[in-house]
Legacy VTK file of the C-alpha trace (Angstrom):
# vtk DataFile Version 3.0
C-alpha trace
ASCII
DATASET POLYDATA
POINTS 741 float
14.079 201.541 88.408
16.205 200.655 85.388
14.910 197.776 83.280
17.119 195.757 80.981
15.866 194.931 77.522
16.150 191.307 76.451
19.645 190.379 75.382
18.287 188.374 72.473
17.617 191.433 70.315
19.299 191.406 66.910
22.804 192.913 66.850
23.123 196.240 65.076
25.939 196.866 62.641
28.589 198.957 64.396
31.495 197.929 62.178
32.214 201.484 61.025
32.278 202.889 64.558
34.295 199.925 65.791
36.933 200.436 63.116
37.305 204.064 64.195
37.564 203.110 67.867
40.119 200.396 67.207
42.231 202.704 65.051
42.353 205.337 67.804
40.767 207.969 65.600
37.228 209.004 66.546
36.286 212.587 65.783
32.913 212.577 67.571
32.961 209.953 70.345
29.959 211.373 72.215
27.761 210.679 69.199
28.263 206.965 69.733
29.704 206.115 73.171
27.729 206.487 76.378
23.958 206.185 76.738
21.876 206.918 73.633
18.144 206.706 72.914
17.252 204.028 70.372
13.498 204.508 70.391
10.824 206.078 72.571
11.277 203.436 75.276
14.751 202.103 74.687
18.283 203.295 75.437
21.571 201.681 74.611
24.723 201.976 76.717
27.908 201.636 74.686
31.265 201.296 76.391
34.603 200.761 74.683
37.294 199.482 77.041
40.353 197.911 75.448
41.653 194.892 77.309
38.588 194.389 79.508
37.460 190.802 80.126
33.962 191.854 81.129
31.963 194.980 81.931
28.965 195.320 84.225
26.973 198.268 85.460
25.646 198.815 88.944
21.854 199.123 88.915
19.506 199.296 91.897
18.661 195.628 91.520
22.358 194.745 91.330
25.127 194.510 88.739
24.086 193.795 85.160
26.609 192.521 82.667
27.059 194.249 79.311
27.294 192.136 76.194
30.512 192.090 74.207
30.002 193.192 70.595
31.226 190.287 68.494
34.825 189.671 69.637
35.676 193.329 70.104
36.282 195.549 73.172
32.922 197.250 72.629
30.311 196.367 75.258
26.559 197.033 74.926
23.477 197.080 77.148
19.883 197.985 76.245
17.767 199.774 78.885
14.245 201.109 79.098
15.168 204.141 81.237
18.146 206.534 81.437
20.990 206.086 83.919
22.102 208.400 86.712
25.657 209.303 87.667
25.363 206.885 90.583
25.492 203.982 88.153
29.135 202.973 87.833
30.873 200.495 85.592
32.456 197.363 87.063
35.356 196.419 84.816
37.091 193.083 85.082
40.631 192.810 83.751
42.837 189.732 83.889
44.571 190.844 87.070
42.326 193.495 88.596
38.841 194.881 88.941
37.998 198.562 88.609
34.849 200.514 89.421
34.576 203.630 87.277
32.195 206.229 85.962
31.445 206.202 82.258
33.197 209.344 80.975
30.727 209.666 78.076
27.807 210.327 80.417
29.054 213.781 81.406
28.150 217.033 79.738
30.523 219.813 78.710
32.010 222.011 81.446
33.572 224.723 79.284
32.807 228.429 79.632
31.622 229.635 76.226
32.352 233.273 77.027
35.916 232.382 78.015
36.386 230.452 74.780
35.200 233.498 72.844
37.819 235.661 74.562
40.466 232.994 73.964
39.724 233.040 70.235
39.721 236.839 70.366
43.224 236.889 71.877
42.300 238.571 75.167
41.745 235.745 77.672
44.012 236.719 80.578
43.202 233.608 82.588
43.255 231.051 79.791
45.188 228.704 82.097
42.038 228.423 84.241
40.044 227.131 81.283
42.501 225.085 79.241
44.766 222.311 80.476
43.941 219.755 83.175
41.890 220.935 86.178
40.617 219.103 89.214
36.917 219.983 89.473
33.600 218.649 90.714
31.372 218.150 87.682
27.753 217.056 87.983
28.447 215.980 91.545
31.500 213.878 90.659
35.148 214.694 91.366
37.597 214.367 88.514
39.752 216.197 85.997
38.570 218.344 83.120
40.951 218.220 80.173
40.794 220.820 77.422
43.213 221.594 74.620
43.248 223.905 71.608
43.895 221.947 68.411
41.438 223.113 65.727
42.969 221.128 62.869
43.220 217.755 64.600
41.111 214.901 63.283
40.870 213.178 66.656
42.421 213.556 70.119
42.657 211.032 72.929
43.932 211.485 76.455
46.572 208.923 77.293
48.230 208.359 80.638
49.274 205.924 83.307
45.591 205.757 84.332
44.672 204.030 81.045
47.970 202.282 80.268
48.718 204.945 77.632
46.039 203.482 75.371
44.799 206.038 72.880
41.635 204.042 72.181
39.954 204.638 75.560
39.511 208.371 76.257
38.531 210.146 73.045
37.868 213.860 73.500
34.886 215.941 72.364
35.477 218.656 69.753
33.972 222.157 69.756
34.374 223.434 66.177
33.490 227.051 66.960
36.476 227.447 69.296
38.821 224.690 68.137
38.826 223.264 71.680
38.711 219.568 72.561
37.562 218.573 76.063
36.795 215.564 78.251
35.997 215.049 81.918
37.559 211.960 83.500
36.461 211.115 87.063
38.531 209.635 89.858
41.994 210.753 88.729
44.700 211.616 91.242
47.468 214.238 91.454
50.859 213.251 90.016
49.411 210.911 87.412
51.080 211.405 84.031
49.273 212.179 80.799
49.585 213.419 77.215
47.349 214.213 74.282
47.478 211.665 71.470
46.649 213.718 68.391
45.651 212.396 64.979
46.243 215.047 62.335
44.440 215.574 59.069
46.757 213.161 57.287
46.195 210.370 59.806
49.586 210.797 61.473
49.679 210.296 65.251
51.811 212.292 67.669
51.744 212.418 71.451
51.985 215.937 72.837
52.480 217.380 76.300
49.800 219.732 77.578
50.713 223.362 76.723
48.893 224.503 79.880
50.201 221.803 82.250
51.122 223.021 85.736
53.638 220.220 86.154
55.807 218.158 83.810
58.143 215.241 84.114
61.812 216.057 84.425
63.891 215.090 81.391
64.231 212.541 79.924
60.525 212.174 80.736
58.236 214.155 78.457
54.756 213.703 79.952
52.573 216.271 81.656
51.641 215.593 85.276
48.286 216.202 86.953
48.758 219.043 89.426
46.051 220.950 91.304
46.405 224.703 90.946
47.089 225.613 94.553
46.699 229.179 95.674
49.645 231.209 96.891
49.345 232.855 100.287
47.897 236.320 99.763
50.200 239.277 100.245
49.529 241.342 103.325
48.769 245.040 103.004
52.277 245.764 104.293
53.842 243.460 101.717
51.872 245.121 98.933
53.028 248.559 100.007
56.628 247.376 100.278
56.469 245.840 96.823
55.071 248.978 95.236
57.869 250.959 96.876
60.756 248.656 95.907
59.623 248.307 92.268
59.118 252.018 91.651
61.211 253.831 89.083
62.658 256.056 91.827
63.570 253.149 94.125
66.985 251.517 94.590
66.891 248.324 92.538
69.842 245.974 92.894
69.236 242.585 91.265
71.097 239.321 91.893
70.650 237.100 88.816
70.711 233.378 89.551
70.743 230.089 87.690
69.184 227.807 90.286
70.949 224.730 88.963
74.465 226.070 89.521
74.398 228.562 92.389
75.297 225.685 94.658
75.400 221.913 94.195
75.728 218.994 96.584
79.070 217.435 95.483
78.875 214.717 98.127
75.428 213.687 96.831
76.218 213.045 93.153
76.485 216.792 92.510
72.715 217.115 92.785
70.733 220.358 92.555
69.523 222.158 95.631
65.757 221.944 96.039
63.442 224.942 96.124
63.191 224.493 99.894
66.949 224.285 100.334
67.372 227.348 98.161
64.781 229.169 100.246
66.817 228.429 103.354
70.212 229.195 101.801
69.945 231.476 98.768
67.363 233.933 100.103
69.261 234.754 103.347
72.476 235.130 101.346
70.923 237.580 98.883
69.408 239.552 101.741
72.712 239.619 103.638
74.517 240.866 100.530
72.091 243.782 100.386
70.398 243.046 97.051
66.813 244.226 96.743
65.717 241.708 94.110
66.429 238.127 93.139
66.067 237.272 89.443
65.794 233.643 88.392
66.846 232.515 84.961
63.887 230.684 83.360
62.246 228.137 85.622
59.490 227.060 83.216
60.127 223.388 82.486
62.776 222.793 79.819
64.172 219.515 78.449
67.800 220.474 77.770
69.969 221.579 80.711
72.343 223.356 78.346
69.626 225.807 77.297
69.616 227.200 80.895
65.844 227.360 80.584
65.725 229.590 77.511
64.139 226.810 75.423
61.078 225.985 77.549
58.462 223.362 76.720
56.238 223.759 79.795
55.612 227.479 80.123
53.164 226.969 83.013
55.261 224.342 84.856
57.852 225.338 87.483
60.775 223.060 86.745
60.602 219.778 88.659
64.429 219.718 88.756
64.259 221.556 92.042
61.189 220.012 93.620
57.431 220.066 93.535
54.897 222.722 92.628
54.294 223.211 96.357
58.028 223.573 96.976
58.186 226.414 94.461
55.272 228.122 96.204
57.216 227.816 99.459
60.235 229.469 97.826
58.192 232.402 96.505
56.437 232.898 99.827
59.768 232.977 101.637
60.911 235.761 99.293
57.800 237.748 100.128
58.182 237.149 103.863
61.774 238.422 103.666
60.824 241.506 101.666
62.935 240.341 98.727
61.669 241.170 95.265
61.393 238.083 93.034
61.755 238.355 89.262
61.820 235.544 86.714
63.013 235.363 83.140
60.129 234.928 80.702
60.672 233.529 77.199
57.862 234.454 74.773
60.151 234.797 71.764
60.590 231.198 70.684
60.199 227.537 71.638
62.238 224.393 70.909
61.594 221.626 68.405
61.155 218.808 70.926
58.539 216.431 69.479
56.329 216.580 72.582
56.239 220.387 72.458
54.308 223.015 70.513
55.805 222.514 67.057
53.107 221.384 64.578
50.936 220.738 67.580
47.863 219.510 65.742
49.705 218.542 62.584
49.735 222.124 61.364
51.852 225.143 62.247
49.488 226.104 65.035
51.680 228.069 67.448
54.410 229.027 64.955
54.392 230.674 61.535
54.270 228.153 58.704
56.765 230.113 56.602
60.265 229.497 58.000
61.179 233.086 57.120
58.863 234.080 59.966
58.491 230.936 62.015
62.022 229.577 62.436
64.888 231.163 64.350
68.183 230.568 62.509
70.437 231.340 65.486
68.841 229.010 67.994
67.176 226.392 65.753
63.892 227.110 67.466
60.419 228.121 66.358
58.926 231.606 66.587
55.402 232.155 67.853
52.800 233.348 65.387
51.951 236.587 67.165
49.292 237.377 64.580
47.147 234.471 65.789
44.767 235.578 68.574
44.893 232.267 70.427
48.695 232.467 70.612
48.341 235.940 72.128
45.918 234.549 74.706
48.402 231.755 75.473
51.303 234.148 76.092
49.200 236.750 77.874
47.791 234.105 80.204
51.261 232.769 80.931
52.535 236.189 81.978
49.481 236.746 84.172
49.874 233.245 85.618
53.322 233.862 87.114
52.401 237.275 88.430
49.006 236.409 89.848
49.307 232.811 90.991
52.772 233.120 92.559
52.793 236.861 93.323
56.055 237.285 91.397
57.304 240.880 91.466
57.929 240.992 87.750
59.074 239.437 84.510
62.299 240.048 82.634
61.335 239.404 79.017
64.070 237.624 77.104
65.287 238.529 73.599
62.758 241.273 72.886
64.747 242.482 69.863
64.297 239.099 68.172
60.551 239.573 68.526
60.401 243.134 67.252
62.271 242.771 63.964
61.199 240.519 61.113
64.752 240.622 59.729
66.428 239.867 63.064
69.618 237.885 62.306
68.466 237.333 58.709
69.985 238.256 55.389
68.193 239.859 52.467
65.665 237.468 51.027
65.379 235.511 54.276
62.543 237.536 55.751
59.087 238.841 54.841
58.142 242.492 55.236
55.005 243.519 57.121
51.906 244.800 55.336
53.429 248.281 55.173
56.675 247.011 53.708
58.607 247.483 56.953
60.762 245.248 59.099
58.721 245.636 62.290
56.853 242.582 63.532
53.464 244.183 64.078
51.933 241.122 65.708
54.768 240.845 68.234
54.559 244.569 69.017
50.844 244.288 69.690
51.384 241.173 71.798
54.029 242.835 73.981
51.924 245.957 74.368
48.901 243.907 75.386
50.903 241.816 77.846
52.412 244.892 79.501
49.103 246.755 79.601
47.238 243.804 81.074
49.966 242.917 83.580
50.327 246.454 84.890
46.550 246.789 84.809
46.251 243.736 87.050
48.849 245.035 89.514
50.579 248.369 89.030
53.256 247.510 91.630
55.028 244.935 89.423
58.074 245.316 87.150
58.088 244.408 83.452
61.668 244.435 82.142
62.831 244.213 78.535
66.091 242.695 77.390
66.176 244.777 74.218
69.541 245.243 72.528
68.729 247.819 69.839
67.727 251.463 69.768
64.015 250.708 69.418
62.293 253.912 70.587
59.962 254.019 73.560
60.497 250.578 75.073
59.573 251.984 78.486
57.047 254.496 77.214
53.423 253.748 77.939
51.367 252.126 75.200
49.173 255.242 75.068
52.348 257.156 74.279
53.297 254.834 71.403
55.617 252.799 73.602
55.898 249.091 74.299
54.767 249.611 77.877
57.697 248.088 79.779
58.738 249.518 83.120
62.480 249.041 82.591
64.958 248.133 79.868
68.403 246.556 80.077
71.077 249.043 78.982
73.058 246.791 76.656
74.909 249.758 75.172
76.371 250.756 78.527
77.345 247.168 79.232
79.127 246.659 75.898
80.917 250.012 75.932
82.050 249.870 79.552
83.276 246.259 79.334
85.188 247.081 76.164
86.839 249.978 77.973
87.655 248.027 81.125
89.214 245.182 79.134
91.809 247.554 77.648
95.256 248.123 79.067
95.199 251.374 81.099
97.906 252.688 78.776
95.380 252.740 75.923
92.229 253.690 77.794
92.829 257.380 77.159
92.075 256.761 73.481
88.682 255.213 74.280
87.513 257.616 76.963
84.137 258.060 75.241
83.222 254.429 75.897
82.646 255.343 79.533
80.911 258.647 78.912
78.742 258.045 75.839
75.987 256.315 77.819
75.038 259.640 79.403
74.019 260.938 75.988
70.972 258.618 76.112
70.721 257.758 79.823
67.220 259.239 80.147
65.719 257.929 76.914
64.473 254.851 78.815
64.212 253.620 82.399
67.422 251.614 82.383
68.893 248.693 84.269
72.668 248.277 84.012
73.254 244.533 83.501
76.360 242.482 84.082
74.497 239.281 83.349
75.240 235.638 82.617
75.670 236.485 78.927
78.974 238.203 79.702
80.630 235.190 81.345
79.902 232.327 78.926
80.750 231.073 75.429
84.458 231.758 75.705
84.090 235.294 77.031
85.745 234.383 80.312
84.849 235.722 83.740
84.589 239.409 84.572
87.854 239.185 86.503
89.648 237.606 83.554
88.551 240.505 81.331
90.437 242.966 83.515
94.001 243.808 82.385
97.199 243.879 84.416
98.739 241.667 87.063
96.646 239.857 89.663
96.330 242.831 92.017
95.434 245.185 89.171
92.728 242.825 87.928
91.029 242.917 91.332
91.492 246.684 91.595
89.981 247.203 88.150
86.976 245.034 88.993
86.248 246.848 92.264
86.564 250.243 90.597
84.293 249.101 87.771
81.595 247.815 90.111
81.653 251.086 92.037
81.434 253.082 88.795
78.426 250.984 87.797
76.655 251.526 91.108
77.133 255.287 90.802
76.022 255.511 87.155
72.331 256.347 86.580
70.280 253.183 86.181
69.250 250.226 88.301
71.803 247.442 88.869
72.077 243.750 87.993
74.912 241.353 88.826
75.046 237.715 87.826
75.777 235.240 90.590
79.496 234.685 91.101
80.331 238.253 90.133
80.761 238.945 93.839
83.240 236.051 94.137
85.453 237.258 91.268
85.501 233.849 89.656
88.575 233.216 87.535
86.743 230.896 85.173
83.672 231.549 83.121
80.354 230.198 84.373
79.657 226.480 83.968
76.005 225.498 84.396
77.048 221.956 85.339
78.909 223.058 88.469
78.242 225.094 91.564
79.960 228.440 92.049
83.553 228.486 93.321
82.688 229.320 96.926
86.112 228.203 98.103
87.541 231.361 96.529
86.324 233.314 99.551
89.141 231.745 101.520
91.457 234.163 99.689
91.650 237.803 100.748
91.486 239.093 97.176
88.218 237.299 96.351
86.715 237.997 99.748
87.433 241.692 99.150
85.281 241.672 96.027
82.396 240.199 97.987
82.891 242.847 100.705
82.946 245.550 98.038
79.649 244.398 96.498
78.048 244.173 99.925
79.274 247.662 100.804
78.090 249.012 97.453
74.610 247.586 97.983
74.439 249.141 101.432
75.571 252.545 100.174
73.325 252.352 97.141
70.151 251.487 99.033
70.766 254.088 101.753
71.907 256.972 99.546
68.944 258.594 97.759
71.314 260.531 95.479
72.245 257.221 93.840
68.731 256.173 92.849
65.935 258.701 93.333
66.521 260.627 90.106
67.839 257.862 87.842
65.262 258.755 85.202
65.810 262.504 85.035
68.782 264.769 84.208
68.263 266.469 87.581
69.989 263.519 89.241
73.337 263.747 87.450
75.979 266.323 86.563
79.384 265.805 85.077
82.239 267.405 86.977
84.877 266.340 84.469
84.136 263.981 81.611
87.071 265.054 79.443
90.146 263.985 81.399
91.128 261.247 78.985
94.855 261.718 79.585
94.513 260.514 83.166
91.517 258.185 82.511
89.677 259.977 85.238
85.888 260.520 85.445
84.123 262.662 88.020
80.455 263.510 88.431
77.852 264.409 91.010
74.653 262.528 91.850
71.662 264.311 93.375
68.572 263.152 95.261
65.196 264.846 95.416
66.186 266.837 98.491
68.991 269.385 98.265
70.959 267.718 101.072
71.316 264.543 99.026
74.565 264.976 97.113
77.314 262.497 96.290
80.527 263.193 94.379
81.945 260.221 92.467
85.478 259.918 91.086
86.699 256.953 89.074
90.379 256.763 88.239
91.324 253.920 85.924
95.115 253.959 85.645
97.689 252.569 88.126
99.082 256.066 88.870
98.617 257.924 92.162
97.849 261.665 92.192
98.272 263.795 95.323
96.925 267.292 95.841
94.355 266.763 93.090
91.751 269.502 92.819
88.151 268.542 92.047
85.350 271.052 91.597
82.187 270.346 93.626
78.617 271.687 93.367
78.232 272.789 97.010
80.472 274.248 99.657
80.902 272.523 102.987
82.279 269.242 104.269
82.461 266.018 102.279
82.981 262.568 103.788
84.729 259.734 101.966
82.187 256.920 102.271
83.815 254.573 99.735
87.355 254.066 98.534
87.782 250.811 96.610
91.532 251.144 97.268
91.062 250.709 101.024
93.339 248.100 102.568
90.227 246.381 103.976
89.155 245.859 100.388
92.528 244.463 99.279
93.650 247.890 98.074
96.981 249.692 98.263
95.708 251.901 101.071
96.289 255.346 99.556
94.499 257.815 101.829
92.125 260.136 100.010
92.285 262.778 102.748
94.637 263.236 105.676
92.086 263.165 108.484
91.160 259.957 110.272
87.507 260.934 109.982
87.870 260.912 106.171
86.457 264.454 105.963
87.476 267.203 103.562
86.460 270.879 103.637
85.781 272.751 100.407
87.818 275.783 99.483
86.820 278.819 97.479
88.970 277.897 94.530
87.043 277.585 91.277
87.546 274.349 89.391
85.770 272.412 86.651
83.232 275.204 86.274
82.273 275.242 89.982
82.942 277.994 92.523
84.029 275.482 95.176
86.545 272.630 95.100
88.221 270.022 97.245
91.822 268.831 97.247
92.369 265.106 97.695
94.650 262.232 96.771
93.532 259.962 93.938
94.370 256.261 94.502
95.286 253.923 91.633
92.563 251.999 89.810
89.911 253.124 92.252
86.481 254.676 92.558
85.677 257.142 95.341
82.336 258.244 96.802
82.311 261.515 98.754
79.039 262.413 100.469
78.201 266.041 101.247
77.312 266.180 104.947
77.166 269.841 105.937
77.311 273.333 104.530
LINES 1 742
741 0 1 2 3 4 5 6 7 8 9 10 11 12 13 14 15 16 17 18 19 20 21 22 23 24 25 26 27 28 29 30 31 32 33 34 35 36 37 38 39 40 41 42 43 44 45 46 47 48 49 50 51 52 53 54 55 56 57 58 59 60 61 62 63 64 65 66 67 68 69 70 71 72 73 74 75 76 77 78 79 80 81 82 83 84 85 86 87 88 89 90 91 92 93 94 95 96 97 98 99 100 101 102 103 104 105 106 107 108 109 110 111 112 113 114 115 116 117 118 119 120 121 122 123 124 125 126 127 128 129 130 131 132 133 134 135 136 137 138 139 140 141 142 143 144 145 146 147 148 149 150 151 152 153 154 155 156 157 158 159 160 161 162 163 164 165 166 167 168 169 170 171 172 173 174 175 176 177 178 179 180 181 182 183 184 185 186 187 188 189 190 191 192 193 194 195 196 197 198 199 200 201 202 203 204 205 206 207 208 209 210 211 212 213 214 215 216 217 218 219 220 221 222 223 224 225 226 227 228 229 230 231 232 233 234 235 236 237 238 239 240 241 242 243 244 245 246 247 248 249 250 251 252 253 254 255 256 257 258 259 260 261 262 263 264 265 266 267 268 269 270 271 272 273 274 275 276 277 278 279 280 281 282 283 284 285 286 287 288 289 290 291 292 293 294 295 296 297 298 299 300 301 302 303 304 305 306 307 308 309 310 311 312 313 314 315 316 317 318 319 320 321 322 323 324 325 326 327 328 329 330 331 332 333 334 335 336 337 338 339 340 341 342 343 344 345 346 347 348 349 350 351 352 353 354 355 356 357 358 359 360 361 362 363 364 365 366 367 368 369 370 371 372 373 374 375 376 377 378 379 380 381 382 383 384 385 386 387 388 389 390 391 392 393 394 395 396 397 398 399 400 401 402 403 404 405 406 407 408 409 410 411 412 413 414 415 416 417 418 419 420 421 422 423 424 425 426 427 428 429 430 431 432 433 434 435 436 437 438 439 440 441 442 443 444 445 446 447 448 449 450 451 452 453 454 455 456 457 458 459 460 461 462 463 464 465 466 467 468 469 470 471 472 473 474 475 476 477 478 479 480 481 482 483 484 485 486 487 488 489 490 491 492 493 494 495 496 497 498 499 500 501 502 503 504 505 506 507 508 509 510 511 512 513 514 515 516 517 518 519 520 521 522 523 524 525 526 527 528 529 530 531 532 533 534 535 536 537 538 539 540 541 542 543 544 545 546 547 548 549 550 551 552 553 554 555 556 557 558 559 560 561 562 563 564 565 566 567 568 569 570 571 572 573 574 575 576 577 578 579 580 581 582 583 584 585 586 587 588 589 590 591 592 593 594 595 596 597 598 599 600 601 602 603 604 605 606 607 608 609 610 611 612 613 614 615 616 617 618 619 620 621 622 623 624 625 626 627 628 629 630 631 632 633 634 635 636 637 638 639 640 641 642 643 644 645 646 647 648 649 650 651 652 653 654 655 656 657 658 659 660 661 662 663 664 665 666 667 668 669 670 671 672 673 674 675 676 677 678 679 680 681 682 683 684 685 686 687 688 689 690 691 692 693 694 695 696 697 698 699 700 701 702 703 704 705 706 707 708 709 710 711 712 713 714 715 716 717 718 719 720 721 722 723 724 725 726 727 728 729 730 731 732 733 734 735 736 737 738 739 740
């Protein structure tokens, strides 16, 4: 039984500790607060509760009131025996009474081995150890808070559970790891919190939790308590399907989406669709269109809508713009149930300067380089991670693993890789610092990317890691053991730039730029490529894809259809940004939904039909995807016909029967009785003609038969022993499939 020592004992001098508590800066709160031995037979309970009228503690013989220290908010009680966790505090405020555990009676719950790996830069599951976690500690349910801030002088947890008072929940510091932690019982999901950090100069700043699983939507800046709920496990069938659809020899057709502007609810204040609404609307649409993968522009929480998610503050928080954490899980599970690959954009290259974010997190340049020549991005006014710091590597590695493992995401498309690789990226002479060898390569970033890719593929080899890398950096998709970066795929920015430049020219002048459509084959097998027509090509004054096409209205649509078909036949996986299938006339606006009303017009509807038909042909024609990564899958028939702006080539699958002849003609002329050499004799079937009347074309018939079949003849042409004679429609791409010998 607990015995209370006489309250008439002389008062000790706690003025120094009280000053620290009142100032909100206490570096070692556990050394003073809580229960402490005073002598062999005496203990003193010290509780600091700002605003409390009185404090009592429940003992077996009943509540015993603590004595207020002078006129302060420090309350004291002397005991002859220790307390158990069953003894709770009874706190009287002016308008309420609370019964709470004393947070300074709980021991540390951190895993020392995990902290060692975190400091080493290799902790894959750092998000399970840092941040706010609902746990049962010493028989009591509550939340364990932990945050890395080695240079802070003091840290308090503030939130709506303590009226945002930084003088109540001081954290305990672990100097060896730089981690601060505190266990607070009786907290509930959806309560808001931050870390109130006092730096070495005495300045105070309130920061969001870098590892928070949920954050307030802007303009709110607080983290939100969110249990880490497990995603439904993939079935064996789903795992096999995923491994198949993400393989380098699989058909990969990606629909890139900005969730905030795919559709809006105009009649409801133009609000966003929720994750659940998107699951019921977007996923069936993508499936019906024949895409194999859905790629989401960044959904990690971001303050500024105009950044489209590329300036995230909450890397571990699915954006609350579209609903709850559980709603996002529902969305991902629906993708898996429908057999739709789900990719998300991942942004490890920089972070914004929002005051509640990572910048000068503990008063020092903790996550970013201190030198602006390495730590500040001049193009985006953002900060660059210090990839040389092991804890930053653990942070980014854990974030990549988090999305893949906790939500079973198919893969990550890594944004702006080039900006990470080069120390002089977008900098003039004198504005950057060379590496230790005198070069321009960012060695820390290279190592970080290699480690992320190695660990992610090591965790699950069926995923996709995709690089948006805009330079000729060698070996982006080579394995790390083979001196590569370890990505599975790379965006082919060269193809995109060259082909769009060509297509934007008047057909009269295209003959002088023929190489812009053929040059990509000179390096097509240097990496595992994805051909992207992404959001970047329809913003910032660039106009829509349709508006880039020359000619009158009909010619613009004809050009776009022919271009899409050329893209789908070119070696490399495919990516189209949302709205590309609608042939929007205006460039993308993130504040509005897509122009779905355009489908009421035959011309726009024809583009959608073309994309749907292309996806069906692509995913069912092995010649178009099986050998993307090897020269065995492609052969030019005629790459030199610049005068007629005509390109012809053959695509091959792994089996000899898989053969497709592709012809793209990019002038408004019509050519009859045109001879094209082909690799095999036999019968070819026209399976696509973008000039078909059903696709808003002029209706020029490629062959005279109603079955759209053409027999080869023994007339050599283009270096082949066999040839076919067909009509070539204007501004059109043709697919002819070999069907019999």
